[in-house]
C-alpha positions as CSV (number, residue, x, y, z in Angstrom):
1,X,49.6,119.9,90.5
2,X,50.5,118.6,87.3
3,X,54.3,117.0,86.9
4,X,56.0,115.6,83.9
5,X,56.9,112.2,83.6
6,X,58.1,110.2,80.4
7,X,57.4,112.8,78.2
8,X,53.4,112.8,79.4
9,X,51.7,114.9,81.8
10,X,50.4,113.8,85.1
11,X,47.8,115.9,87.0
12,X,48.0,114.2,90.5
13,X,46.6,115.0,93.6
14,X,48.9,117.2,95.9
15,X,47.8,115.6,99.3
16,X,47.2,111.6,98.4
17,X,49.3,111.7,95.2
18,X,46.1,109.7,93.7
19,X,46.2,110.5,89.6
20,X,43.3,112.3,87.9
21,X,44.8,111.6,84.2
22,X,47.7,111.2,82.1
23,X,48.1,113.3,79.2
24,X,49.9,114.3,76.1
25,X,49.9,118.2,76.2
26,X,50.3,120.7,79.2
27,X,47.0,122.1,77.7
28,X,44.8,118.7,78.2
29,X,46.6,118.3,81.2
30,X,45.8,122.2,82.7
31,X,41.8,121.7,81.6
32,X,41.9,118.3,83.5
33,X,43.0,120.5,86.7
34,X,40.6,123.2,86.0
35,X,38.1,120.5,86.4
36,X,39.5,118.3,89.5
37,X,40.0,122.2,91.3
38,X,35.9,123.1,90.3
39,X,34.6,119.3,91.9
40,X,36.7,120.0,94.8
41,X,35.4,123.5,95.4
42,X,31.7,122.5,94.6
43,X,32.4,119.5,97.2
44,X,32.9,121.8,100.0
45,X,30.4,124.2,99.4
46,X,27.6,121.3,99.4
47,X,29.5,119.8,102.7
48,X,28.6,123.0,104.8
49,X,24.8,123.1,103.1
50,X,25.1,125.2,100.2
51,X,24.9,123.2,97.0
52,X,23.2,125.7,94.8
53,X,20.0,123.9,94.3
54,X,16.9,124.2,95.7
55,X,16.2,122.2,97.9
56,X,12.7,119.9,97.6
57,X,9.6,121.0,99.3
58,X,5.9,120.2,99.8
59,X,4.6,123.9,98.9
60,X,2.0,124.6,96.0
61,X,5.6,125.9,94.3
62,X,7.5,123.7,94.7
63,X,10.1,123.4,91.9
64,X,10.7,119.8,91.9
65,X,8.5,117.1,90.5
66,X,6.2,115.3,92.4
67,X,5.6,111.5,92.0
68,X,2.1,109.9,93.5
69,X,2.0,106.9,93.6
């Protein structure tokens, strides 16, 4: 949520009241709020086991770099 406090725009968590930044313009505050929402929803999908990234494997066609000691 965005609140106007003392002529500045403050991005706040609706649940905890945590501040995510203080901005001079409403456009900057909206941009930050979109960023917070994006990562909040991304974290929700990671908890469900679907982070959107390929999982490391031991197969020949592995997309992850292999390191040897």
